[in-house]
Residue, then its C-alpha position, 0 to 999 in steps of 0.5 A: m233325317m237331315i240337319s241343316e243350317v237356315k241362312f235365310m227365311e223363306q216362306r216354306l221354312l217360315n210355315g214349317l217352323s211356325k207349325l213346329l213352334i205351335r205344336v211344342v207350345e201346345d204340348g207344354a214346352s217352356i220356350g217363352f210362349l204360352p198356348p194358344l199360340s196363333d200362326e201370326e205370333a209364331a211367324g212373327y217370332w221366326k221372322q226376326v230370328l235370323e239376325p247377326g250372331v244367330h245360327l239356326w238349324i232345323a231337323v227335317q224328316d220326310g219333308t217336315i221340320v221336326g226340330s230346331v235349335q239356335l246358337q246365339l253368339a255373344l257379340k260384346a267384346n267381353g263375351s266373344h268366348r261364349a254363346e247361348v243355346a236357345k229354343l231347342m225343340v222337337d215335335p212331340d211325335s218325333r221325340r225320343k229318336g235322338i233328334a235333340r241330341l243330333l241338333m245339340q251336337t251340330m250346334e256345339a260343333k259350330a260353337k267350337e268353329e266360331g271359337r266359343s269355349l262356353l255355352v249357357l242355357d236354361t230350361r224348366s226344372g223337371d222337364p225331360s230336357n234336363n236329362l239330355y243336357r246332363s247327358l251332354n256334359y252340361s253342368e248345373a250353374g244354379r236355379i231360380p224359383r218362380y222364373a217362368r209362367s206355365a200354361n196353367g198359370d204356375l210359376d216354375e223353377t228354371v235351371f241354368y246350365y253351362k258347358e266348357f270346351 
């Protein structure tokens, strides 16, 4: 398995990332989308991701994109020390193999390189990702009830985490 940073969005990457996004959304991931997610909607999202201040990594195994994560640098003067972790996702068939951990470690190394000393993220309460973030020394900052809608229509609680270097 290989982790690499995406610098520009070519069609092959766009297709692979769109497939990954659709698979994780269909599996119930709370990453801003609800099923059914069309190819066009998924591709539309990925086409606009690579903007100033955003770093994107992919995990590739046997020629297939099996995971991704983003580091979104705060670009305002008063936020030059922080960044947001966004859209960590691993294909359902590739989970529990250390891919998310490796993506997070790669992203954190870049955050440090960029001079960021504070990372923030949020995730749905009760999701397995909470265990990952805690194991990577992220601290819970708080919870907001009824924050995000799930595929079944429920409004789920979200947990906000932070990590200082």
